[in-house]
LUMTIKE-294897 format. One record per residue (C-alpha): residue in three letters; x, y, z. Coordinates in steps of 0.25 Angstrom, whole numbers, padded with zeros to 4 digits, always signed. Layout:
N
ALAXYZ;...
//
This chain:
779
LEU+0599+0434-0211;ASP+0597+0442-0198;ILE+0582+0442-0195;TYR+0581+0451-0183;CYS+0567+0456-0184;ASP+0561+0445-0174;GLN+0554+0453-0163;HIS+0555+0440-0155;VAL+0570+0438-0156;SER+0573+0440-0141;GLY+0567+0448-0129;ASN+0581+0454-0127;ILE+0579+0463-0139;VAL+0573+0473-0129;TYR+0587+0476-0124;LEU+0591+0481-0138;TRP+0583+0494-0138;CYS+0579+0506-0128;PRO+0566+0503-0121;ARG+0554+0512-0125;LEU+0545+0507-0115;LYS+0544+0506-0100;LYS+0548+0492-0094;GLY+0537+0482-0093;PRO+0533+0474-0081;ALA+0544+0468-0072;ARG+0541+0455-0078;ILE+0543+0459-0092;PRO+0550+0472-0092;TYR+0553+0472-0107;GLY+0539+0467-0112;PRO+0534+0481-0117;GLU+0547+0483-0125;LEU+0546+0470-0132;ASP+0531+0471-0135;THR+0533+0485-0141;ALA+0545+0481-0149;PHE+0538+0469-0154;ARG+0526+0478-0158;LEU+0534+0488-0165;VAL+0543+0479-0174;SER+0533+0468-0177;GLY+0531+0468-0192;VAL+0543+0477-0195;ASN+0553+0472-0205;PRO+0567+0478-0203;ARG+0571+0475-0217;ARG+0560+0484-0224;ARG+0561+0499-0223;ARG+0547+0502-0225;ASN+0540+0497-0212;ALA+0528+0502-0205;LEU+0535+0508-0193;PRO+0527+0515-0182;HIS+0525+0530-0183;THR+0531+0535-0170;LYS+0545+0538-0171;GLY+0548+0531-0157;GLU+0542+0518-0162;ARG+0550+0519-0175;SER+0563+0521-0167;HIS+0560+0509-0158;ILE+0557+0500-0170;ARG+0571+0503-0175;ALA+0577+0500-0161;ILE+0569+0487-0160;LEU+0574+0483-0174;LYS+0589+0486-0170;ALA+0587+0478-0157;MET+0581+0466-0165;LYS+0593+0466-0175;HIS+0603+0466-0163;CYS+0595+0456-0155;SER+0595+0447-0167;LYS+0610+0448-0167;ILE+0611+0445-0152;VAL+0602+0433-0153;ARG+0609+0427-0165;GLY+0621+0427-0157;THR+0630+0436-0166;PRO+0642+0438-0158;THR+0649+0452-0156;PRO+0664+0450-0158;PHE+0671+0454-0145;PRO+0681+0466-0148;THR+0696+0464-0148;SER+0707+0473-0144;GLY+0722+0474-0148;ASP+0725+0481-0134;PRO+0717+0474-0123;PHE+0715+0481-0110;GLU+0720+0474-0097;TYR+0709+0472-0086;GLU+0714+0466-0073;TRP+0705+0459-0063;ASN+0706+0451-0050;VAL+0697+0439-0051;PRO+0689+0438-0037;ASP+0693+0426-0029;GLY+0679+0421-0028;ALA+0679+0419-0043;LEU+0690+0408-0042;ALA+0679+0399-0034;GLY+0670+0401-0046;MET+0680+0397-0056;ILE+0684+0385-0048;GLY+0670+0380-0046;PRO+0665+0368-0038;VAL+0673+0355-0036;GLU+0666+0342-0034;VAL+0672+0331-0025;LYS+0667+0318-0021;VAL+0666+0314-0006;GLU+0660+0301-0002;GLY+0651+0300-0014;LYS+0647+0315-0012;THR+0650+0326-0022;LEU+0655+0338-0015;VAL+0657+0352-0022;VAL+0668+0361-0017;THR+0670+0375-0021;ALA+0679+0387-0017;ASP+0672+0398-0009;PRO+0671+0411-0018;THR+0673+0419-0005;ASP+0686+0411+0000;LEU+0693+0403-0011;LYS+0700+0395+0000;ARG+0687+0390+0006;TRP+0680+0378-0001;VAL+0666+0374+0000;VAL+0660+0360-0001;ILE+0646+0356-0004;PRO+0639+0343-0009;LYS+0637+0344-0024;PRO+0623+0350-0025;SER+0613+0339-0031;ARG+0598+0337-0033;SER+0600+0324-0024;SER+0591+0323-0013;ASN+0602+0318-0003;LEU+0611+0330-0004;LYS+0617+0331+0010;ASP+0628+0339+0017;ILE+0642+0335+0018;SER+0650+0331+0030;ASP+0662+0338+0035;ASP+0671+0326+0031;GLU+0665+0326+0017;ARG+0667+0341+0016;LYS+0682+0340+0020;GLU+0684+0329+0010;GLY+0677+0337-0001;LEU+0686+0349+0002;ALA+0699+0340+0002;LYS+0695+0334-0012;ALA+0692+0348-0017;ALA+0705+0352-0012;GLU+0712+0342-0021;VAL+0704+0346-0033;PHE+0707+0361-0030;ALA+0722+0357-0028;ALA+0722+0350-0042;GLY+0716+0362-0049;VAL+0702+0366-0054;LYS+0700+0373-0067;LEU+0693+0387-0066;ARG+0681+0389-0074;SER+0672+0402-0077;ALA+0684+0411-0074;PRO+0682+0426-0076;HIS+0695+0427-0083;ALA+0701+0419-0094;SER+0714+0416-0086;LEU+0707+0409-0076;ASP+0697+0400-0084;GLY+0701+0386-0085;VAL+0714+0387-0076;VAL+0716+0378-0064;ALA+0714+0383-0050;LYS+0721+0375-0038;PHE+0720+0377-0023;SER+0733+0374-0015;ASP+0739+0380-0003;GLY+0727+0387+0001;LYS+0726+0395-0012;TRP+0721+0394-0027;GLU+0730+0394-0038;ILE+0725+0397-0053;ASP+0734+0391-0064;GLY+0745+0390-0054;LYS+0744+0405-0049;ASP+0739+0410-0036;TRP+0724+0414-0037;ALA+0728+0428-0032;GLU+0736+0430-0044;LYS+0728+0423-0054;LYS+0715+0431-0051;LYS+0722+0443-0057;VAL+0717+0443-0071;LYS+0718+0452-0083;PHE+0707+0454-0094;PHE+0711+0460-0107;LEU+0700+0469-0112;VAL+0697+0473-0126;GLN+0696+0488-0122;CYS+0699+0496-0110;PRO+0686+0499-0102;LYS+0682+0514-0104;TRP+0671+0518-0094;LYS+0667+0531-0100;GLN+0667+0526-0115;PRO+0653+0528-0121;TYR+0645+0516-0125;ASP+0644+0511-0139;ASP+0631+0512-0148;LEU+0624+0499-0149;PRO+0617+0493-0161;PHE+0603+0494-0155;GLU+0596+0505-0147;CYS+0601+0507-0133;SER+0602+0518-0122;ASN+0613+0528-0121;GLU+0611+0529-0106;TYR+0606+0519-0096;SER+0598+0520-0084;GLN+0603+0517-0070;GLU+0595+0504-0070;VAL+0601+0499-0083;LEU+0615+0502-0078;GLN+0612+0494-0065;TRP+0606+0483-0072;VAL+0618+0481-0081;ALA+0628+0483-0069;GLY+0621+0472-0062;ARG+0620+0463-0074;ILE+0635+0464-0077;GLY+0639+0461-0062;GLY+0645+0448-0058;TYR+0655+0438-0064;GLU+0646+0431-0075;PRO+0654+0431-0089;ILE+0640+0434-0096;VAL+0631+0445-0094;GLN+0617+0441-0100;MET+0605+0450-0103;PRO+0592+0445-0097;THR+0584+0438-0107;VAL+0571+0445-0111;ALA+0559+0437-0115;ARG+0550+0442-0126;ASP+0540+0447-0117;GLY+0550+0456-0110;SER+0553+0447-0097;GLY+0565+0440-0093;THR+0567+0426-0096;LYS+0578+0422-0086;GLU+0578+0434-0076;ALA+0569+0445-0073;LEU+0571+0458-0081;THR+0572+0472-0076;GLY+0570+0480-0088;VAL+0583+0488-0087;GLU+0592+0477-0094;SER+0602+0484-0104;TYR+0608+0476-0115;SER+0613+0488-0121;LEU+0621+0493-0110;LEU+0628+0480-0109;LEU+0631+0480-0123;LYS+0637+0494-0123;LEU+0645+0490-0111;SER+0650+0478-0119;LEU+0655+0487-0130;LYS+0662+0496-0120;TYR+0668+0484-0112;PRO+0667+0472-0120;ASP+0676+0463-0110;ALA+0665+0465-0100;LEU+0653+0463-0108;TRP+0652+0458-0122;PRO+0639+0453-0129;VAL+0638+0438-0132;GLY+0626+0429-0134;GLN+0612+0434-0133;PHE+0612+0447-0124;SER+0624+0443-0116;PHE+0638+0449-0113;GLU+0651+0441-0110;THR+0661+0446-0100;ARG+0675+0444-0103;CYS+0680+0453-0091;VAL+0671+0452-0079;PRO+0678+0463-0070;LEU+0676+0473-0081;ARG+0661+0470-0082;LEU+0661+0472-0067;GLN+0668+0485-0068;ILE+0658+0490-0078;ARG+0647+0486-0068;LYS+0654+0495-0058;LYS+0654+0506-0067;LEU+0640+0505-0071;LEU+0636+0504-0056;SER+0644+0517-0053;THR+0635+0525-0062;VAL+0622+0521-0055;GLN+0626+0520-0041;LYS+0618+0529-0031;LYS+0627+0536-0021;SER+0629+0528-0008;SER+0629+0534+0006;GLY+0639+0524+0011;SER+0636+0514+0022;LEU+0627+0520+0033;TYR+0622+0508+0040;PRO+0619+0511+0055;ASP+0628+0504+0066;TRP+0625+0490+0068;SER+0617+0488+0081;ASP+0614+0473+0080;ASP+0620+0466+0092;ARG+0618+0452+0087;THR+0630+0443+0085;LEU+0630+0435+0072;ARG+0630+0421+0073;PRO+0642+0413+0067;LEU+0634+0409+0055;GLN+0630+0424+0052;GLU+0645+0428+0054;GLU+0649+0418+0044;ALA+0639+0423+0034;LEU+0643+0437+0037;GLU+0658+0434+0034;GLY+0654+0427+0021;MET+0646+0440+0017;LEU+0658+0449+0021;ARG+0667+0440+0013;ALA+0659+0441+0000;ASP+0657+0456+0002;ALA+0672+0458+0003;ALA+0673+0451-0010;GLY+0663+0460-0017;MET+0652+0449-0018;GLY+0638+0448-0013;SER+0633+0438-0002;PHE+0624+0427-0003;LEU+0620+0423+0011;TRP+0613+0410+0014;MET+0609+0408+0028;LEU+0597+0400+0033;VAL+0584+0407+0036;GLY+0585+0412+0050;SER+0600+0412+0052;GLY+0602+0427+0052;LYS+0604+0432+0038;SER+0599+0446+0040;LEU+0608+0449+0051;THR+0620+0443+0043;VAL+0617+0452+0032;LEU+0615+0464+0040;SER+0628+0461+0047;PHE+0635+0460+0033;ILE+0629+0474+0029;HIS+0634+0480+0043;ARG+0648+0474+0041;THR+0650+0478+0027;ARG+0643+0492+0027;ARG+0647+0493+0012;SER+0633+0498+0007;SER+0625+0510+0011;ALA+0611+0502+0011;THR+0605+0488+0011;LEU+0593+0483+0002;TRP+0588+0470+0008;CYS+0578+0463+0000;LEU+0570+0452+0006;PRO+0556+0445+0007;MET+0545+0453+0014;SER+0544+0443+0025;ALA+0558+0445+0029;MET+0559+0460+0030;LYS+0554+0461+0044;SER+0565+0452+0050;VAL+0576+0458+0042;ALA+0571+0472+0046;SER+0572+0468+0060;GLU+0586+0463+0058;VAL+0590+0477+0052;ARG+0584+0485+0063;ARG+0591+0476+0073;ALA+0605+0480+0067;GLY+0601+0494+0069;TRP+0599+0497+0054;LYS+0588+0504+0047;VAL+0579+0496+0038;ARG+0570+0501+0027;VAL+0559+0493+0020;LEU+0558+0497+0005;SER+0546+0494-0004;SER+0542+0498-0018;SER+0528+0502-0014;ALA+0520+0506-0002;GLY+0512+0494-0002;ARG+0524+0485-0001;LEU+0529+0494+0010;LYS+0516+0492+0018;GLN+0519+0477+0020;HIS+0531+0481+0029;GLU+0523+0491+0038;ASP+0521+0481+0049;TRP+0536+0479+0052;ALA+0543+0491+0047;SER+0542+0505+0052;LYS+0537+0516+0042;SER+0552+0522+0042;GLU+0557+0509+0037;LEU+0547+0508+0025;THR+0551+0515+0012;LEU+0548+0516-0002;ASN+0561+0524-0005;THR+0570+0515-0013;ASN+0583+0523-0009;LEU+0590+0514+0000;GLN+0594+0521+0013;ALA+0609+0520+0018;GLY+0611+0512+0030;THR+0598+0505+0029;ILE+0593+0491+0026;THR+0582+0492+0016;LEU+0572+0480+0015;LEU+0565+0477+0002;GLU+0556+0465-0001;HIS+0560+0455-0012;ASP+0548+0458-0021;ASP+0550+0473-0020;VAL+0564+0473-0026;ARG+0560+0473-0040;ASN+0552+0485-0038;LEU+0563+0493-0033;VAL+0575+0488-0040;ALA+0577+0500-0049;ALA+0578+0510-0038;LEU+0587+0501-0029;SER+0597+0496-0039;PRO+0605+0509-0039;GLN+0607+0509-0024;MET+0612+0494-0024;LEU+0626+0499-0027;PHE+0628+0504-0013;THR+0618+0494-0006;THR+0618+0480+0001;PHE+0608+0472-0006;VAL+0602+0460+0002;TYR+0593+0450-0004;ASP+0587+0442+0007;GLU+0580+0428+0003;VAL+0588+0428-0010;HIS+0582+0415-0014;LYS+0569+0423-0018;ALA+0577+0430-0029;MET+0583+0418-0037;ALA+0572+0417-0048;ALA+0579+0424-0060;LYS+0566+0428-0067;THR+0560+0435-0055;GLN+0560+0450-0053;ARG+0564+0448-0039;THR+0577+0441-0043;GLY+0580+0451-0054;SER+0578+0463-0045;ALA+0586+0457-0034;LEU+0598+0453-0043;ARG+0598+0467-0049;LEU+0600+0473-0035;ALA+0610+0463-0031;GLN+0619+0465-0043;LEU+0620+0480-0039;ALA+0621+0479-0024;LYS+0634+0484-0017;GLN+0632+0472-0008;MET+0623+0460-0010;VAL+0618+0450+0000;ALA+0608+0439-0004;LEU+0603+0430+0007;THR+0594+0418+0009;GLY+0592+0406+0018;THR+0588+0398+0006;PRO+0596+0400-0007;ILE+0590+0388-0014;VAL+0576+0390-0021;ASP+0575+0378-0029;SER+0583+0366-0034;ARG+0592+0375-0042;ALA+0603+0383-0034;PHE+0607+0391-0046;THR+0597+0402-0044;LEU+0607+0407-0034;ILE+0617+0410-0045;ASN+0612+0425-0047;TRP+0614+0428-0033;LEU+0627+0420-0031;ARG+0633+0429-0042;PHE+0634+0441-0033;CYS+0642+0433-0023;VAL+0653+0427-0032;PRO+0664+0433-0041;PHE+0662+0423-0052;GLN+0652+0418-0062;VAL+0642+0409-0056;HIS+0636+0397-0064;SER+0632+0383-0062;ARG+0646+0377-0061;ASN+0651+0386-0050;PHE+0637+0389-0043;TRP+0641+0381-0030;VAL+0654+0390-0029;ALA+0645+0403-0030;ALA+0636+0396-0020;ASN+0648+0396-0010;SER+0647+0411-0010;MET+0634+0410-0003;ILE+0636+0413+0012;ALA+0629+0401+0017;LYS+0627+0400+0032;LEU+0617+0389+0034;THR+0619+0384+0048;GLY+0610+0395+0052;THR+0603+0389+0065;PRO+0606+0378+0074;VAL+0593+0372+0072;GLN+0593+0357+0069;ILE+0583+0353+0057;ASP+0575+0340+0057;ARG+0570+0338+0043;ARG+0559+0328+0040;THR+0552+0324+0027;VAL+0539+0317+0028;LYS+0533+0309+0017;VAL+0518+0309+0022;PRO+0512+0295+0022;LEU+0501+0294+0012;SER+0490+0283+0011;GLN+0489+0275-0002;GLU+0477+0283-0007;GLN+0484+0296-0004;CYS+0497+0291-0012;HIS+0488+0287-0024;SER+0480+0300-0024;ILE+0494+0307-0026;ASP+0500+0297-0036;LYS+0489+0298-0046;LEU+0492+0312-0048;LEU+0507+0311-0050;PRO+0515+0305-0062;ALA+0522+0292-0062;ARG+0536+0299-0061;LEU+0531+0304-0047;GLY+0526+0291-0043;GLY+0512+0294-0047;THR+0502+0288-0057;ALA+0496+0300-0064;ARG+0497+0302-0079;LYS+0493+0316-0078;PRO+0499+0321-0065;ASP+0492+0331-0056;TYR+0503+0337-0048;LYS+0495+0348-0042;THR+0484+0338-0036;ALA+0496+0329-0032;TYR+0503+0340-0024;GLU+0490+0345-0017;LEU+0487+0330-0013;SER+0501+0328-0008;LEU+0500+0341+0000;LYS+0487+0337+0006;TYR+0492+0324+0011;VAL+0505+0331+0017;ASP+0496+0342+0023;GLU+0489+0331+0031;TRP+0502+0326+0037;VAL+0508+0339+0039;VAL+0496+0344+0047;ASN+0496+0332+0056;GLU+0511+0332+0058;THR+0511+0347+0062;LEU+0500+0344+0072;ARG+0508+0332+0078;ILE+0521+0340+0079;VAL+0514+0352+0086;TYR+0503+0346+0094;GLY+0507+0331+0095;ALA+0511+0325+0109;ARG+0526+0327+0112;CYS+0535+0315+0113;GLU+0544+0312+0125;ALA+0558+0320+0125;PRO+0569+0313+0118;GLU+0582+0309+0126;GLY+0591+0321+0129;CYS+0580+0332+0129;PRO+0583+0342+0140;PRO+0572+0344+0151;GLY+0562+0355+0150;GLU+0550+0360+0142;GLY+0544+0370+0133;HIS+0552+0378+0122;ALA+0565+0379+0130;TYR+0565+0364+0131;ALA+0563+0362+0116;VAL+0574+0372+0113;ALA+0584+0364+0122;ALA+0580+0351+0117;THR+0582+0355+0102;ARG+0596+0361+0106;LEU+0600+0348+0113;LEU+0594+0337+0104;PRO+0595+0334+0089;PRO+0581+0335+0082;THR+0574+0321+0083;GLU+0560+0317+0080;ALA+0559+0313+0095;LEU+0563+0327+0100;PHE+0554+0333+0089;ASP+0542+0326+0094;HIS+0545+0330+0108;LEU+0547+0345+0107;PRO+0535+0354+0104;GLN+0535+0358+0089;ARG+0529+0370+0081;VAL+0527+0368+0066;LEU+0529+0377+0054;LEU+0520+0371+0044;VAL+0523+0375+0029;ALA+0512+0376+0019;ALA+0512+0376+0004;ASP+0505+0390+0003;ARG+0496+0399+0011;ASN+0483+0391+0007;HIS+0490+0378+0011;GLY+0495+0384+0024;ALA+0481+0388+0028;ALA+0476+0374+0024;LEU+0487+0368+0034;VAL+0482+0377+0045;LYS+0468+0372+0043;ALA+0472+0358+0043;LEU+0480+0360+0056;MET+0468+0367+0063;ALA+0459+0356+0058;LYS+0468+0346+0065;GLY+0468+0354+0078;ALA+0479+0364+0078;PRO+0475+0376+0085;ALA+0474+0388+0076;LYS+0480+0397+0087;GLU+0493+0389+0086;LEU+0494+0390+0070;MET+0500+0402+0062;PHE+0500+0404+0047;ILE+0512+0411+0041;GLY+0514+0418+0027;GLY+0508+0428+0019;ARG+0502+0442+0022;ALA+0488+0438+0020;ARG+0481+0427+0028;PRO+0477+0415+0020;ASP+0462+0415+0018;SER+0461+0401+0022;LEU+0469+0402+0035;PRO+0460+0400+0047;SER+0457+0413+0054;GLN+0462+0407+0068;VAL+0476+0405+0063;LYS+0486+0416+0063;HIS+0493+0421+0050;SER+0505+0430+0048;ALA+0515+0433+0036;THR+0527+0432+0045;VAL+0529+0428+0060;CYS+0540+0426+0070;PHE+0538+0414+0079;THR+0550+0411+0088;ALA+0553+0406+0102;GLU+0554+0421+0106;GLU+0540+0424+0102;TRP+0535+0412+0110;ARG+0544+0416+0122;ASN+0537+0430+0121;GLY+0524+0424+0123;GLU+0520+0427+0108;TRP+0511+0417+0101;VAL+0518+0407+0093;PRO+0511+0396+0084;ASN+0513+0381+0084;ILE+0511+0379+0069;CYS+0514+0389+0058;VAL+0510+0387+0044;ALA+0517+0394+0033;PRO+0517+0393+0018;ILE+0530+0389+0011;SER+0530+0402+0004;TYR+0531+0410+0016;CYS+0544+0406+0021;GLU+0551+0419+0025;GLY+0551+0430+0035;TYR+0546+0423+0048;SER+0552+0415+0059;LEU+0545+0403+0065;THR+0556+0397+0074;TRP+0545+0394+0084;MET+0541+0383+0075;THR+0550+0370+0076;THR+0545+0362+0064;LEU+0542+0364+0049;ILE+0532+0355+0042;THR+0530+0357+0027;GLY+0525+0349+0015;VAL+0532+0350+0001;TYR+0527+0363-0006;PRO+0531+0370-0019;SER+0542+0379-0014;ASN+0557+0382-0016;GLN+0568+0378-0007;SER+0570+0392-0001;LYS+0556+0392+0004;ARG+0557+0379+0010;THR+0570+0383+0017;GLN+0565+0397+0021;MET+0553+0390+0028;GLU+0562+0381+0036;GLY+0569+0393+0041;ARG+0556+0399+0047;ILE+0558+0389+0059;ASN+0573+0388+0058;ARG+0580+0401+0062;ALA+0591+0407+0070;ASN+0582+0409+0082;CYS+0577+0395+0083;GLU+0577+0390+0098;ARG+0573+0376+0096;LEU+0584+0370+0087;HIS+0576+0359+0080;ARG+0568+0361+0067;THR+0560+0351+0060;TYR+0556+0352+0045;ILE+0546+0342+0041;THR+0542+0340+0026;ALA+0530+0332+0022;MET+0527+0327+0008;ALA+0519+0317+0001;GLY+0515+0313-0014;LEU+0520+0324-0023;THR+0526+0333-0013;GLU+0536+0322-0011;VAL+0541+0324-0025;MET+0541+0339-0023;TYR+0550+0337-0010;LYS+0561+0330-0019;TYR+0562+0342-0028;GLN+0562+0352-0016;ARG+0574+0344-0010;ASN+0583+0348-0023;ALA+0582+0362-0019;LYS+0585+0358-0004;ASN+0597+0350-0009;LEU+0603+0362-0016;GLU+0601+0371-0004;SER+0608+0360+0005;ALA+0620+0361-0005;LEU+0621+0376-0004;ALA+0620+0375+0011;ASN+0633+0367+0011;LEU+0640+0380+0006;SER+0638+0385+0020;LYS+0647+0375+0026;MET+0661+0379+0020;LYS+0673+0372+0026;ASN+0687+0371+0020;
//
């Protein structure tokens, strides 16, 4: 018995009728539709003819559409399969498998070297180059590998590759499960050269007919589709994944695993499946299987050609920046050009302050394949990127969705650079704030087809269920060129949040088994500055009474005695004890008496002397205590930062030498004598020009972008709730390409519950370390 009249069968039922209402709020775009449908069909029995239907003709029509949708949705949810069509005269469809796909099929190879497990993968951009990294682990003792270990790992991997590796997740049946061997500098697949084996043939059940009309569907659907719908479908069917999955709609009209746009179209995908079954065929619950990936990509091109706005060609002005790229930037640029030549996007990972903006601008200049550039970035970074664009001699525009948002940029951008016009100007770099992308995504999407899309600080767009991530991915899917860049790709202890962005950069299906192969496609250049880092972790000594006060709030598994733990109070108490130590240590470092010069220090005094000493000697505690130091003190939040400022002043720190950074509004509890700013630039250059520079800066961990503090030499922090990207970004405030003193000291203080928190935070740091090894590619 098929009981299909359950209004709660699935939120995806909203895909099966033409919408009668306007979209709901951004969080629940299908909420009003589902509410109305539930009201209309509650109490309706489809098995009885005489039902009390509403009087309006429109409502009666809608009820019939809803009941049809419920019947079809029931069939989908029950998993009733639709038999795949057959053909007595199949159509041959030829395709050259991209070279990079072989790396994904080979996957990672594990080898043992001196007790360590190393992972070796082929580079998707160059199959002759192999990459070695330590096997990623939650272990707290993950360390880099030496050159000798790397060479031994490569030698053992060469033996494995020479013996043969079975291919998996192949885009064609002739490649799945066969053995790939590497010998004499080339890959052989099933005894044949890869250049020959990659030429494959699909046998389609019918010849693709592009002008053939769409078939009717067993539920209500549109005959024509808007440009937004065509763009959404084109973006959804891009890439090399074998399954195209419709987003799951919750019963309240929101998305369960990803943010919804309100323009999702199951009916168009189903019509395409009837026309091109080898490209898309319905399977499971609101999913489509692809048997011929290149045909699906061809359909995508056809759809995009119908919505593409006219391009005016590349009209970027002449390049006027006379700066020479450093070797690190040159290597990154070459990697981006290589990926672009292969038709893939670029994921650029360079440490904060190492010249990402200039590298990306140089890439746009060298390729000149687009007519305009849309650069999405945090508001705090817009001023510095705009100055880089102007220095190149190019025009910059700052785009906002409202006059109120535009007003926030008036202090650094001219009137001619500010605009509400969503038409991207040719030959211009248009800057758009991260949180404003979702407001303009509909107007910008058609223009992406001839635009370079740059998403700066991409770690901020990795949470799948946010509107920010959904809008960013929607534009990236359509862009002519895509560049994602960040200094901190790891947000938490799960690296797989990178997958959605890595899919733009590789020509193969990305999943957990070949994730580290896809990660190799990141253009990771992490030796950004010559600064030597001295990291110190300090367990703040506590009295027996202080230890007891924390232990009685924690459970036994964390070393405490509480039956009913009070984590909030334990954290506040731990933070209080750490703050006392941090304040005293900051004052000692900045104002304490300097020690004697260690052996080997050059003669001299002042800033020039400190610069010379840090360039001649390695970082040691003796040198640290001898040279003058300035401190960036990191706080948990704005109120905590204001409390630290008060504690510093109470201990004798002069207010005129303190600076509070972060937030447009001044914290209410911040002493009036202390200066405050949302963004600053304190470098040796400002000091030489006679400008005021502080000795101590206090900044909340959440305000970790868009300013430079290379005048500071030491970072002191407690352990606060934060993700790995924020912690790395904060370290980058004092460690940038323009550092003159080449030593930086990072001190992390902890006690009580924050010691436990620190152990968990190191998991994310270890994953970032594993990814960092990808930048050290040696054959």
